C-alpha positions in Angstrom: 209.7 139.2 0.5 206.3 138.2 -0.8 203.4 140.3 -1.9 199.7 139.5 -1.5 197.0 141.5 -3.3 193.8 142.4 -1.5 190.9 144.6 -2.2 190.4 147.7 -0.1 186.8 148.8 0.3 186.2 152.5 1.3 182.8 153.0 2.9 180.5 156.0 3.3 178.3 155.1 6.2 178.1 152.9 9.2 176.3 149.7 10.4 176.4 146.5 12.3 175.0 143.1 10.9 174.6 144.7 7.5 172.9 142.6 4.8 174.8 142.2 1.5 171.9 144.2 -0.2 172.5 147.1 2.2 176.3 146.8 2.1 176.4 147.6 -1.6 175.0 151.1 -0.7 177.8 151.7 1.8 180.6 151.3 -0.8 182.2 154.6 -1.7 185.2 153.2 -3.5 187.5 150.3 -4.2 191.3 150.2 -4.4 194.2 147.7 -4.6 195.9 146.9 -1.3 199.1 145.0 -1.3 200.5 143.4 1.8 204.2 142.8 1.9 205.5 140.1 4.2 208.8 138.7 5.0 209.0 134.9 5.7 210.6 133.7 8.9 213.5 131.2 8.4 212.7 129.4 11.7 209.3 128.3 10.5 207.5 130.8 12.7 204.7 133.1 11.3 205.7 135.6 8.7 205.6 139.3 9.5 203.9 142.1 7.7 206.4 144.7 6.8 204.1 147.1 5.0 201.1 147.8 2.9 200.7 149.7 -0.4 197.4 151.4 -1.4 196.4 152.4 -4.8 197.5 154.0 -7.0 193.9 155.1 -7.2 190.4 154.7 -5.7 187.7 153.7 -8.2 184.2 154.6 -7.4 181.3 152.1 -8.1 179.7 154.6 -10.6 182.9 154.5 -12.6 182.3 150.7 -13.0 178.6 150.8 -13.9 179.3 149.4 -17.4 181.4 146.5 -15.9 179.0 145.2 -13.2 176.6 142.3 -12.8 174.1 142.2 -10.0 172.7 139.2 -8.2 171.4 138.2 -4.8 175.0 138.3 -3.5 175.6 141.9 -4.5 177.3 143.8 -7.2 180.2 141.9 -8.9 182.6 144.2 -10.7 184.8 143.2 -13.7 187.7 145.2 -12.5 191.3 144.2 -13.2 194.3 145.1 -11.2 198.0 144.2 -11.4 201.1 144.7 -9.3 204.2 145.8 -11.0 207.6 146.3 -9.4 210.2 148.1 -11.6 207.9 147.7 -14.6 207.8 143.9 -14.1 204.3 142.5 -13.6 204.4 140.4 -10.4 200.7 139.4 -10.4 197.3 140.3 -11.9 193.8 139.5 -11.0 190.2 140.5 -11.7 187.8 141.4 -8.9 185.0 139.3 -10.6 187.2 136.2 -10.0 187.0 136.6 -6.2 184.8 134.0 -4.4 182.9 136.8 -2.6 181.4 140.1 -3.7 182.5 143.3 -1.9 179.0 143.5 -0.4 179.4 140.0 1.1 182.8 140.9 2.5 181.4 144.0 4.2 178.4 142.1 5.5 180.7 139.4 6.9 182.9 142.0 8.6 179.9 143.8 10.1 178.9 140.6 12.0 181.9 141.0 14.3 182.7 144.7 14.1 180.8 147.9 13.6 181.5 149.4 10.2 182.1 153.1 10.6 183.3 155.9 8.4 185.9 158.2 9.8 184.8 161.7 10.5 187.1 164.6 11.4 
């Protein structure tokens, strides 16, 4: 089994074709998302077997002292690690990603409408 770390972006709002500048305003929180996959021995595509979220959601205002802002959006210095039975499997920093969270949201909104869930 392999684990792939991803960033989860929780939004508060909706939009389509959102610019990176506007996308920053939609971000309510960030969290670690880990995708667990099992490789296929026959060379076929691997299968997702589960996802893990958290352990916590961090809001942008909690990261105000660890942010830089440029034309691509807010870039957070936010480290995360994945541990299994107290052994660190991987670690990364959000500031090392090639895209800002705002750019990711903007890109996603080009092909799908961003929408917050209401109940």
